[in-house]
C-alpha positions as CSV (number, residue, x, y, z in Angstrom):
1,X,121.3,-46.6,-73.3
2,X,124.9,-46.1,-72.6
3,X,126.6,-47.9,-69.7
4,X,127.3,-45.5,-66.8
5,X,130.9,-47.0,-66.2
6,X,132.3,-47.6,-69.7
7,X,130.2,-45.4,-71.8
8,X,129.6,-48.3,-74.2
9,X,126.3,-49.3,-75.9
10,X,125.9,-52.2,-73.6
11,X,124.2,-54.2,-72.1
12,X,127.6,-54.8,-70.6
13,X,126.7,-57.3,-68.0
14,X,124.8,-59.5,-70.5
15,X,127.7,-59.2,-73.0
16,X,130.2,-60.2,-70.3
17,X,128.2,-63.4,-69.6
18,X,128.1,-64.2,-73.2
19,X,131.9,-63.9,-73.6
20,X,132.6,-65.8,-70.4
21,X,130.6,-68.7,-71.7
22,X,132.7,-68.7,-74.9
23,X,135.9,-68.3,-72.8
24,X,135.0,-71.2,-70.6
25,X,134.5,-73.4,-73.8
26,X,138.3,-73.2,-73.9
27,X,138.1,-73.0,-77.8
28,X,140.1,-70.5,-79.8
29,X,140.0,-67.6,-80.1
30,X,138.0,-67.0,-77.0
31,X,139.5,-69.4,-74.4
32,X,143.2,-68.3,-74.8
33,X,142.1,-64.6,-74.2
34,X,139.9,-65.3,-71.1
35,X,142.3,-63.4,-68.7
36,X,142.5,-60.4,-70.9
37,X,138.7,-60.1,-71.6
38,X,138.1,-60.3,-67.9
39,X,140.8,-57.8,-67.0
40,X,139.5,-55.3,-69.7
41,X,135.9,-55.7,-68.6
42,X,136.9,-55.1,-64.9
43,X,139.1,-52.1,-65.6
44,X,136.3,-50.5,-67.5
45,X,133.7,-51.5,-64.8
46,X,135.7,-50.7,-61.7
47,X,132.6,-51.1,-59.4
48,X,132.8,-54.8,-59.9
49,X,136.4,-55.3,-58.6
50,X,138.1,-54.2,-55.3
51,X,140.7,-51.5,-55.8
52,X,143.3,-53.9,-54.5
53,X,142.8,-56.3,-57.4
54,X,143.0,-53.6,-60.2
55,X,146.8,-53.9,-60.4
56,X,146.5,-57.6,-61.4
57,X,144.1,-56.7,-64.2
58,X,146.3,-53.8,-65.3
59,X,149.3,-56.2,-65.5
60,X,147.4,-58.7,-67.6
61,X,146.3,-56.0,-70.0
62,X,149.7,-54.4,-70.2
63,X,151.3,-57.7,-70.9
64,X,149.0,-58.5,-73.7
65,X,149.4,-55.1,-75.4
66,X,153.1,-55.3,-75.0
67,X,153.7,-58.9,-76.0
68,X,150.5,-60.5,-77.1
69,X,149.3,-63.9,-76.0
70,X,152.7,-65.4,-75.3
71,X,153.5,-62.6,-72.8
72,X,150.2,-62.9,-71.0
73,X,150.0,-66.7,-70.8
74,X,152.6,-67.1,-68.0
75,X,151.1,-64.2,-66.0
76,X,147.5,-65.5,-66.2
77,X,148.6,-69.0,-65.3
78,X,150.3,-67.7,-62.3
79,X,147.3,-65.6,-61.2
80,X,144.9,-68.7,-61.7
81,X,147.2,-70.9,-59.7
82,X,147.3,-68.3,-56.8
83,X,143.5,-67.8,-57.1
84,X,142.8,-71.5,-56.5
85,X,141.6,-72.8,-53.3
86,X,144.6,-75.2,-53.3
87,X,147.0,-72.2,-53.6
88,X,150.0,-72.4,-51.4
89,X,151.3,-68.9,-52.0
90,X,149.9,-65.4,-52.0
91,X,149.1,-63.5,-55.2
92,X,152.1,-61.4,-56.5
93,X,152.0,-57.8,-55.9
94,X,151.0,-55.7,-58.9
95,X,151.2,-51.9,-59.4
96,X,147.8,-50.1,-59.7
97,X,146.9,-48.5,-62.8
98,X,147.8,-44.9,-63.1
99,X,144.9,-42.6,-62.1
100,X,141.2,-43.2,-62.8
101,X,139.9,-44.1,-66.2
102,X,138.8,-41.4,-68.8
103,X,136.5,-42.4,-71.5
104,X,137.0,-45.6,-73.5
105,X,137.2,-45.6,-77.2
106,X,136.6,-49.4,-77.3
107,X,134.3,-51.3,-75.0
108,X,132.9,-54.8,-74.7
109,X,130.0,-53.7,-77.0
110,X,132.5,-53.1,-79.8
111,X,134.2,-56.5,-79.2
112,X,130.8,-58.2,-79.2
113,X,129.9,-56.7,-82.6
114,X,126.4,-58.2,-83.1
115,X,126.3,-59.6,-79.4
116,X,127.9,-63.0,-80.4
117,X,131.6,-62.2,-80.3
118,X,132.3,-63.6,-83.8
119,X,135.6,-65.6,-83.9
120,X,136.7,-63.7,-87.1
121,X,138.8,-60.8,-85.9
122,X,138.2,-61.4,-82.3
123,X,141.8,-61.2,-81.1
124,X,142.2,-58.1,-83.0
125,X,139.2,-56.5,-81.4
126,X,140.3,-57.6,-77.9
127,X,143.7,-56.0,-78.7
128,X,142.0,-52.7,-79.6
129,X,139.9,-53.0,-76.4
130,X,143.0,-53.6,-74.3
131,X,144.8,-50.6,-75.9
132,X,141.8,-48.4,-75.3
133,X,141.6,-49.5,-71.7
134,X,145.2,-48.7,-71.2
135,X,145.0,-45.4,-72.9
136,X,142.1,-44.3,-70.9
137,X,143.8,-45.1,-67.6
138,X,147.0,-43.5,-68.7
139,X,145.6,-40.1,-69.8
140,X,144.3,-39.1,-66.4
């Protein structure tokens, strides 16, 4: 059954928990892409994130598509620090994504492949997911 939000083959929520566990292991290739995978998932499943936070996710995905992991590393570190209970400052302001999302050519189900998010080709699949997420938001 297709996901009502992203149109993927799902089950999106279960797949998201699998990739989060891999992300939190802090091992490559999953750990370094944690911010990007979360941002892509939330932009494709907008009911899970307040509208005011979508700009932050959009900025993370845009940085990754434009400059890869190095470009997004500083941004995700700043967001993580500001999101900490020990944060001294507010989160930076981010522009919201343009328009609502259209259909997504790549979803979390595609990145998961067999449901295990294989390491081989993971970063390339996340890059395709990020591009598809940007494209769908930009086309509306």
